[in-house]
C-alpha positions in Angstrom: 0.0 0.0 0.0 1.0 3.6 -0.6 0.2 6.2 2.0 -0.3 9.9 1.2 -2.0 13.0 2.6 -3.9 15.6 0.8 -4.4 19.1 2.1 -7.6 20.6 0.8 -8.7 24.2 0.5 -12.5 24.6 0.3 -14.7 27.3 -1.0 -15.9 29.6 1.7 -18.5 28.0 3.9 -18.2 24.6 2.3 -15.7 22.8 4.5 -18.2 20.5 6.3 -19.9 19.7 3.0 -16.5 18.7 1.5 -15.6 16.6 4.5 -19.0 14.9 4.4 -18.5 14.1 0.7 -15.1 12.6 1.4 -16.5 10.5 4.1 -19.4 9.3 2.0 -17.1 8.4 -0.9 -15.1 6.1 1.5 -11.8 7.0 -0.2 -10.0 8.6 2.8 -9.0 6.7 5.9 -8.9 9.8 8.1 -10.3 13.3 7.6 -9.3 16.3 9.8 -10.3 19.9 9.9 -7.2 22.2 10.1 -6.4 25.9 10.6 -4.3 27.9 8.3 -3.9 27.9 4.5 -5.9 24.6 4.0 -9.2 23.6 5.6 -8.9 19.8 5.6 -6.2 17.2 5.9 -7.0 13.7 4.6 -5.0 10.5 4.8 -5.3 8.0 2.0 -4.1 4.5 1.3 -4.0 3.1 -2.2 -2.5 -0.1 -3.8 1.1 0.2 -5.1 -0.1 0.1 -8.7 -2.4 3.1 -8.4 -1.2 6.4 -9.8 -1.5 8.9 -7.0 -1.8 11.9 -9.4 -4.7 10.3 -11.2 -6.4 9.2 -8.0 -6.3 12.7 -6.6 -7.3 14.3 -9.9 -10.2 11.9 -10.5 -11.5 11.0 -6.9 -10.6 14.0 -4.7 -10.4 17.2 -6.8 -13.7 16.4 -8.5 -15.6 16.8 -5.2 -17.7 20.0 -5.3 -16.5 22.8 -3.1 -12.8 22.0 -3.4 -10.8 24.9 -4.8 -7.2 23.7 -4.3 -5.2 20.7 -3.0 -1.6 19.9 -2.0 -0.6 16.2 -2.1 2.1 15.0 0.4 3.6 11.7 -0.5 5.1 9.7 2.4 8.0 7.2 2.3 8.2 5.5 5.7 6.2 5.4 8.9 8.1 5.3 12.2 
């Protein structure tokens, strides 16, 4: 499995709607609200053969209310 995080910036007033859509899609293992430049931090696991760029572009960025994302790819958990 590959683990990565996506920081999500939402349209004003749409953070809870976006978080609910992520949860309903059952694609994120964890979803957190955050303060600062981004509104949500989500953790994802995908199979090794899945292209993370395509996954984010097709499964995450298409959720209504998302205006920007930043993907953080991880290498090793300690």
